[in-house]
N, CA, C and O of each residue as an XYZ file, in Angstrom:
432
protein
N     -16.808     -7.644     52.267
C     -15.505     -7.234     52.745
C     -14.382     -7.608     51.778
O     -13.264     -7.109     51.902
N     -14.675     -8.483     50.819
C     -13.638     -8.926     49.898
C     -13.135     -7.777     49.031
O     -11.988     -7.798     48.584
N     -13.981     -6.774     48.786
C     -13.578     -5.646     47.956
C     -12.569     -4.742     48.667
O     -11.791     -4.049     48.010
N     -12.575     -4.742     49.966
C     -11.662     -3.866     50.701
C     -10.447     -4.597     51.255
O      -9.654     -4.014     51.994
N     -10.301     -5.850     50.906
C      -9.144     -6.631     51.353
C      -7.885     -6.036     50.720
O      -7.800     -5.983     49.493
N      -6.917     -5.592     51.501
C      -5.716     -4.949     50.953
C      -4.930     -5.852     50.001
O      -4.417     -5.375     48.989
N      -4.828     -7.135     50.305
C      -4.081     -8.036     49.432
C      -4.774     -8.170     48.068
O      -4.116     -8.176     47.028
N      -6.099     -8.276     48.086
C      -6.851     -8.366     46.832
C      -6.722     -7.079     46.029
O      -6.564     -7.121     44.810
N      -6.789     -5.943     46.701
C      -6.626     -4.662     46.012
C      -5.240     -4.541     45.381
O      -5.110     -4.050     44.260
N      -4.222     -4.980     46.084
C      -2.863     -4.940     45.534
C      -2.740     -5.840     44.312
O      -2.081     -5.471     43.339
N      -3.367     -7.021     44.348
C      -3.331     -7.921     43.192
C      -4.050     -7.291     41.993
O      -3.576     -7.384     40.861
N      -5.188     -6.653     42.247
C      -5.916     -5.988     41.160
C      -5.099     -4.847     40.571
O      -5.050     -4.663     39.355
N      -4.465     -4.090     41.444
C      -3.636     -2.976     40.970
C      -2.475     -3.502     40.132
O      -2.168     -2.935     39.083
N      -1.834     -4.562     40.573
C      -0.710     -5.142     39.826
C      -1.182     -5.664     38.468
O      -0.506     -5.469     37.458
N      -2.339     -6.327     38.443
C      -2.880     -6.857     37.186
C      -3.230     -5.709     36.231
O      -2.952     -5.784     35.034
N      -3.841     -4.652     36.769
C      -4.199     -3.495     35.945
C      -2.961     -2.806     35.404
O      -2.952     -2.380     34.249
N      -1.914     -2.685     36.212
C      -0.652     -2.092     35.751
C      -0.042     -2.910     34.626
O       0.442     -2.356     33.639
N      -0.066     -4.232     34.775
C       0.495     -5.106     33.735
C      -0.289     -4.959     32.433
O       0.302     -4.867     31.358
N      -1.615     -4.936     32.530
C      -2.441     -4.768     31.324
C      -2.200     -3.409     30.686
O      -2.119     -3.296     29.463
N      -2.085     -2.379     31.515
C      -1.826     -1.037     30.999
C      -0.457     -0.965     30.328
O      -0.314     -0.329     29.284
N       0.538     -1.602     30.908
C       1.880     -1.620     30.312
C       1.852     -2.313     28.955
O       2.490     -1.849     28.010
N       1.110     -3.432     28.848
C       0.993     -4.129     27.562
C       0.308     -3.240     26.527
O       0.723     -3.198     25.369
N      -0.733     -2.536     26.940
C      -1.453     -1.657     26.017
C      -0.565     -0.522     25.530
O      -0.559     -0.204     24.341
N       0.178      0.084     26.433
C       1.073      1.187     26.058
C       2.167      0.679     25.117
O       2.508      1.356     24.147
N       2.716     -0.498     25.394
C       3.739     -1.070     24.513
C       3.166     -1.342     23.124
O       3.832     -1.094     22.119
N       1.943     -1.849     23.062
C       1.315     -2.129     21.766
C       1.083     -0.844     20.985
O       1.304     -0.808     19.774
N       0.646      0.197     21.656
C       0.428      1.484     20.988
C       1.761      2.055     20.502
O       1.854      2.541     19.375
N       2.785      1.998     21.345
C       4.100      2.519     20.953
C       4.651      1.755     19.746
O       5.246      2.352     18.848
N       4.453      0.445     19.727
C       4.923     -0.356     18.598
C       4.154      0.001     17.326
O       4.734      0.067     16.242
N       2.873      0.226     17.461
C       2.037      0.520     16.298
C       2.371      1.867     15.665
O       2.315      2.002     14.443
N       2.714      2.858     16.470
C       2.976      4.198     15.925
C       4.459      4.475     15.704
O       4.823      5.581     15.304
N       5.315      3.499     15.954
C       6.746      3.741     15.747
C       7.016      3.958     14.254
O       6.419      3.279     13.419
N       7.895      4.884     13.912
C       8.176      5.172     12.503
C       8.600      3.937     11.710
O       8.240      3.798     10.542
N       9.353      3.052     12.331
C       9.798      1.850     11.627
C       8.598      0.982     11.244
O       8.513      0.509     10.110
N       7.678      0.773     12.175
C       6.499     -0.057     11.896
C       5.584      0.605     10.863
O       5.028     -0.067      9.994
N       5.435      1.925     10.968
C       4.598      2.640     10.000
C       5.204      2.500      8.602
O       4.481      2.274      7.632
N       6.513      2.631      8.500
C       7.186      2.488      7.204
C       7.025      1.070      6.667
O       6.775      0.888      5.476
N       7.165      0.069      7.525
C       7.005     -1.318      7.086
C       5.596     -1.562      6.559
O       5.424     -2.199      5.520
N       4.581     -1.056      7.274
C       3.205     -1.244      6.817
C       2.960     -0.506      5.509
O       2.250     -1.009      4.638
N       3.544      0.688      5.361
C       3.367      1.464      4.143
C       4.011      0.752      2.955
O       3.416      0.686      1.879
N       5.204      0.227      3.135
C       5.887     -0.494      2.054
C       5.075     -1.730      1.658
O       4.914     -2.010      0.470
N       4.573     -2.457      2.632
C       3.768     -3.644      2.328
C       2.508     -3.255      1.566
O       2.106     -3.955      0.636
N       1.879     -2.145      1.949
C       0.673     -1.689      1.265
C       0.971     -1.282     -0.174
O       0.222     -1.624     -1.090
N       2.072     -0.548     -0.371
C       2.443     -0.118     -1.723
C       2.755     -1.326     -2.603
O       2.355     -1.361     -3.766
N       3.469     -2.319     -2.058
C       3.772     -3.522     -2.831
C       2.497     -4.247     -3.227
O       2.365     -4.708     -4.361
N       1.572     -4.346     -2.307
C       0.307     -5.019     -2.586
C      -0.469     -4.285     -3.676
O      -0.985     -4.905     -4.606
N      -0.547     -2.960     -3.554
C      -1.274     -2.170     -4.558
C      -0.594     -2.251     -5.924
O      -1.270     -2.316     -6.950
N       0.733     -2.248     -5.940
C       1.461     -2.349     -7.206
C       1.203     -3.698     -7.859
O       1.043     -3.778     -9.076
N       1.162     -4.747     -7.067
C       0.863     -6.069     -7.612
C      -0.518     -6.120     -8.224
O      -0.707     -6.699     -9.294
N      -1.490     -5.515     -7.549
C      -2.843     -5.478     -8.100
C      -2.889     -4.648     -9.388
O      -3.574     -5.018    -10.341
N      -2.159     -3.528     -9.413
C      -2.131     -2.689    -10.603
C      -1.513     -3.429    -11.785
O      -2.021     -3.355    -12.903
N      -0.425     -4.138    -11.538
C       0.220     -4.902    -12.613
C      -0.734     -5.963    -13.143
O      -0.820     -6.182    -14.351
N      -1.447     -6.618    -12.239
C      -2.401     -7.635    -12.671
C      -3.525     -7.021    -13.502
O      -3.948     -7.604    -14.500
N      -4.011     -5.848    -13.097
C      -5.081     -5.190    -13.842
C      -4.605     -4.732    -15.217
O      -5.325     -4.873    -16.205
N      -3.393     -4.183    -15.280
C      -2.851     -3.763    -16.575
C      -2.669     -4.971    -17.478
O      -2.982     -4.910    -18.667
N      -2.167     -6.064    -16.925
C      -2.016     -7.285    -17.715
C      -3.344     -7.787    -18.227
O      -3.443     -8.222    -19.375
N      -4.378     -7.733    -17.384
C      -5.710     -8.139    -17.819
C      -6.241     -7.217    -18.907
O      -6.851     -7.679    -19.872
N      -6.013     -5.911    -18.756
C      -6.491     -4.949    -19.742
C      -5.796     -5.141    -21.090
O      -6.402     -4.945    -22.144
N      -4.524     -5.524    -21.044
C      -3.779     -5.740    -22.286
C      -4.004     -7.133    -22.861
O      -3.579     -7.422    -23.980
N      -4.659     -7.979    -22.114
C      -4.934     -9.323    -22.590
C      -3.762    -10.271    -22.467
O      -3.691    -11.264    -23.191
N      -2.858     -9.989    -21.581
C      -1.717    -10.876    -21.361
C      -1.678    -11.234    -19.882
O      -2.234    -10.530    -19.040
N      -1.021    -12.321    -19.590
C      -0.914    -12.711    -18.187
C       0.550    -12.927    -17.852
O       1.294    -13.509    -18.642
N       0.969    -12.459    -16.677
C       2.365    -12.663    -16.297
C       2.610    -14.128    -15.964
O       1.718    -14.822    -15.477
N       3.794    -14.580    -16.222
C       4.161    -15.942    -15.848
C       5.428    -15.862    -15.028
O       6.236    -14.956    -15.230
N       5.617    -16.784    -14.114
C       6.835    -16.728    -13.308
C       8.082    -16.948    -14.159
O       8.081    -17.763    -15.081
N       9.122    -16.226    -13.845
C      10.389    -16.383    -14.538
C      11.161    -17.495    -13.839
O      11.378    -17.446    -12.628
N      11.564    -18.476    -14.595
C      12.298    -19.590    -14.014
C      13.795    -19.320    -14.068
O      14.265    -18.524    -14.880
N      14.524    -19.981    -13.208
C      15.959    -19.808    -13.136
C      16.591    -20.163    -14.485
O      16.315    -21.222    -15.047
N      17.416    -19.292    -14.984
C      18.085    -19.532    -16.254
C      17.372    -18.899    -17.433
O      17.915    -18.872    -18.538
N      16.158    -18.385    -17.221
C      15.443    -17.724    -18.304
C      15.775    -16.238    -18.323
O      16.266    -15.682    -17.340
N      15.505    -15.624    -19.432
C      15.719    -14.191    -19.578
C      14.638    -13.447    -18.793
O      13.463    -13.561    -19.140
N      14.988    -12.687    -17.744
C      13.967    -12.011    -16.935
C      13.212    -10.930    -17.694
O      12.158    -10.483    -17.242
N      13.735    -10.499    -18.849
C      13.015     -9.502    -19.637
C      11.798    -10.104    -20.327
O      10.941     -9.367    -20.816
N      11.710    -11.413    -20.372
C      10.583    -12.093    -21.020
C       9.549    -12.483    -19.969
O       9.294    -13.670    -19.765
N       8.958    -11.511    -19.309
C       8.020    -11.768    -18.234
C       6.632    -12.126    -18.753
O       5.891    -12.846    -18.085
N       6.272    -11.634    -19.934
C       4.915    -11.818    -20.440
C       4.850    -13.011    -21.388
O       5.822    -13.322    -22.076
N       3.693    -13.678    -21.416
C       3.487    -14.828    -22.286
C       3.540    -14.440    -23.763
O       4.100    -15.170    -24.581
N       2.968    -13.314    -24.092
C       2.916    -12.869    -25.475
C       3.192    -11.372    -25.514
O       3.102    -10.691    -24.492
N       3.521    -10.870    -26.673
C       3.799     -9.452    -26.810
C       2.478     -8.685    -26.795
O       1.588     -8.978    -27.594
N       2.340     -7.716    -25.905
C       1.092     -6.963    -25.852
C       1.013     -5.942    -26.979
O       2.039     -5.477    -27.475
N      -0.209     -5.592    -27.385
C      -0.429     -4.546    -28.372
C      -0.506     -3.232    -27.607
O      -1.527     -2.933    -26.986
N       0.553     -2.456    -27.647
C       0.639     -1.241    -26.854
C       0.013     -0.029    -27.520
O      -0.081      1.026    -26.892
N      -0.416     -0.142    -28.769
C      -0.968      1.010    -29.478
C      -2.141      1.649    -28.729
O      -2.135      2.866    -28.546
N      -3.145      0.887    -28.289
C      -4.261      1.538    -27.574
C      -3.820      2.223    -26.282
O      -4.335      3.285    -25.930
N      -2.880      1.622    -25.586
C      -2.399      2.212    -24.341
C      -1.665      3.521    -24.626
O      -1.887      4.522    -23.944
N      -0.794      3.513    -25.629
C      -0.051      4.726    -25.967
C      -0.972      5.831    -26.461
O      -0.749      7.002    -26.155
N      -2.000      5.478    -27.219
C      -2.962      6.476    -27.688
C      -3.703      7.086    -26.493
O      -3.918      8.297    -26.439
N      -4.086      6.244    -25.547
C      -4.773      6.740    -24.351
C      -3.893      7.660    -23.529
O      -4.351      8.705    -23.067
N      -2.639      7.290    -23.341
C      -1.706      8.125    -22.576
C      -1.497      9.455    -23.287
O      -1.465     10.504    -22.643
N      -1.354      9.419    -24.605
C      -1.185     10.656    -25.369
C      -2.398     11.558    -25.249
O      -2.263     12.773    -25.102
N      -3.586     10.964    -25.310
C      -4.810     11.759    -25.190
C      -4.896     12.422    -23.818
O      -5.290     13.584    -23.714
N      -4.531     11.691    -22.769
C      -4.554     12.259    -21.424
C      -3.558     13.405    -21.310
O      -3.870     14.430    -20.704
N      -2.375     13.252    -21.877
C      -1.378     14.323    -21.839
C      -1.855     15.564    -22.587
O      -1.681     16.682    -22.102
N      -2.457     15.377    -23.768
C      -2.956     16.515    -24.547
C      -4.067     17.223    -23.781
O      -4.092     18.452    -23.716
N      -4.978     16.459    -23.207
C      -6.057     17.052    -22.418
C      -5.511     17.825    -21.223
O      -5.971     18.931    -20.936
N      -4.546     17.258    -20.533
C      -3.947     17.938    -19.392
C      -3.288     19.244    -19.794
O      -3.434     20.254    -19.106
N      -2.566     19.232    -20.900
C      -1.921     20.458    -21.379
C      -2.962     21.498    -21.776
O      -2.788     22.686    -21.506
N      -4.040     21.060    -22.413
C      -5.093     21.992    -22.820
C      -5.753     22.636    -21.600
O      -6.023     23.837    -21.601
N      -6.011     21.846    -20.570
C      -6.621     22.391    -19.350
C      -5.690     23.393    -18.689
O      -6.139     24.442    -18.228
N      -4.389     23.084    -18.636
C      -3.434     24.017    -18.032
C      -3.372     25.330    -18.803
O      -3.356     26.398    -18.192
N      -3.338     25.273    -20.138
C      -3.317     26.488    -20.944
C      -4.593     27.290    -20.758
O      -4.548     28.517    -20.660
N      -5.721     26.614    -20.710
C      -7.002     27.283    -20.538
C      -7.047     28.013    -19.195
O      -7.528     29.144    -19.123
N      -6.550     27.376    -18.134
C      -6.529     28.009    -16.812
C      -5.599     29.224    -16.770
O      -5.912     30.230    -16.134
N      -4.466     29.123    -17.445
C      -3.528     30.256    -17.487
C      -4.146     31.450    -18.189
O      -3.981     32.586    -17.745
N      -4.854     31.205    -19.276
C      -5.468     32.299    -20.033
C      -6.613     32.913    -19.248
O      -6.867     34.109    -19.387
N      -7.299     32.156    -18.447
C      -8.400     32.687    -17.643
C      -7.882     33.605    -16.542
O      -8.574     34.545    -16.152
N      -6.674     33.351    -16.033
C      -6.096     34.153    -14.944
C      -5.733     35.561    -15.427
O      -5.768     36.508    -14.640
N      -5.393     35.707    -16.683
C      -4.928     37.001    -17.213
C      -6.025     37.987    -17.360
O      -5.788     39.115    -17.793
């Protein structure tokens, strides 16, 4: 008979409503544009930090913290050799242009 007790049923209904309200609030908070933007910005910052670390490792230099009073343009411990990087970027640009020209000529 405990399952059909009206007072117990009302308490269960109230508890279920409260849990449902919390769930709906959590979902609304999660999908709100402000929260989505905050998570996206945090993700982009994290990925950018990892990319900077990888580029620094590839160039053989490591970033060091800039201390108060130092020139913020001097972020790296040593001057990196940018020649290989610039050659690689140039090669990618030339290849991209060649592929675009090749595709245009195929369309005609």
